[in-house]
C-alpha positions as CSV (number, residue, x, y, z in Angstrom):
1,X,98.8,18.7,97.6
2,X,102.1,18.1,95.7
3,X,103.8,14.9,96.7
4,X,107.1,15.8,95.1
5,X,110.1,16.4,97.3
6,X,112.6,18.8,95.8
7,X,116.2,17.9,96.6
8,X,119.5,19.4,95.4
9,X,119.8,16.6,92.8
10,X,116.2,16.4,91.7
11,X,112.7,15.4,92.9
12,X,111.7,12.0,94.2
13,X,108.0,11.2,93.6
14,X,106.2,9.2,96.3
15,X,103.4,8.5,93.8
16,X,105.8,6.9,91.3
17,X,105.5,3.1,90.8
18,X,109.2,3.1,91.6
19,X,109.8,3.1,95.4
20,X,111.6,6.2,96.7
21,X,114.6,4.0,97.9
22,X,115.0,2.8,94.3
23,X,114.8,6.4,93.0
24,X,117.5,7.4,95.4
25,X,119.6,4.4,94.4
26,X,119.1,5.3,90.8
27,X,120.3,8.8,91.5
28,X,123.4,7.6,93.3
29,X,124.1,5.1,90.5
30,X,123.8,8.0,88.0
31,X,126.4,9.9,90.0
32,X,128.7,6.8,90.0
33,X,128.3,6.3,86.3
34,X,128.9,10.0,85.6
35,X,132.1,9.9,87.6
36,X,130.8,12.3,90.2
37,X,131.5,9.4,92.7
38,X,134.6,7.7,91.5
39,X,135.9,4.2,92.3
40,X,137.0,4.1,95.9
41,X,135.0,7.2,96.9
42,X,133.3,7.0,100.3
43,X,129.5,7.5,100.1
44,X,128.0,9.8,102.7
45,X,126.6,8.0,105.7
46,X,123.0,6.9,105.8
47,X,122.0,9.8,108.1
48,X,123.7,12.3,105.8
49,X,122.0,10.8,102.7
50,X,118.6,11.0,104.5
51,X,119.2,14.6,105.5
52,X,120.6,15.6,102.0
53,X,117.8,14.0,100.0
54,X,115.1,14.6,102.6
55,X,114.1,11.0,102.9
56,X,113.6,8.7,105.9
57,X,116.6,7.0,107.4
58,X,115.1,3.6,106.4
59,X,114.8,4.8,102.8
60,X,118.5,5.8,102.7
61,X,119.4,2.4,104.3
62,X,117.4,0.5,101.6
63,X,119.0,2.6,98.8
64,X,122.5,1.7,100.1
65,X,121.4,-2.0,100.2
66,X,120.1,-1.7,96.7
67,X,123.5,-0.3,95.5
68,X,125.2,-3.3,97.2
69,X,122.8,-5.7,95.5
70,X,123.6,-4.0,92.1
71,X,127.3,-4.5,92.8
72,X,128.1,-0.8,92.7
73,X,129.3,-0.4,96.3
74,X,130.9,-2.3,99.1
75,X,130.3,-1.7,102.8
76,X,133.0,-2.2,105.4
77,X,131.6,-2.4,108.9
78,X,132.8,0.6,110.9
79,X,134.3,2.3,107.9
80,X,131.4,3.1,105.5
81,X,130.3,2.3,102.0
82,X,132.6,2.8,99.0
83,X,132.2,2.8,95.3
84,X,133.2,-0.5,93.9
85,X,136.1,-0.5,91.4
86,X,134.8,-1.6,88.1
């Protein structure tokens, strides 16, 4: 059985030593660094991320937390998560 999940942006591997939430955070960080998500851009909500990347809601939530921990995004309660101005 193949444990790879194909997504529009690329596969996440559950068998990787890197947790899936970190793989998703890495993908979103890549998009930020490539300018696909520019400073001030609003990230999709956690449910939308989970649906788009076919991951659990908790995985999307942890990926967002990881991006906050990396200083790449800020989250405003009731408004969403936004790419931090560098």
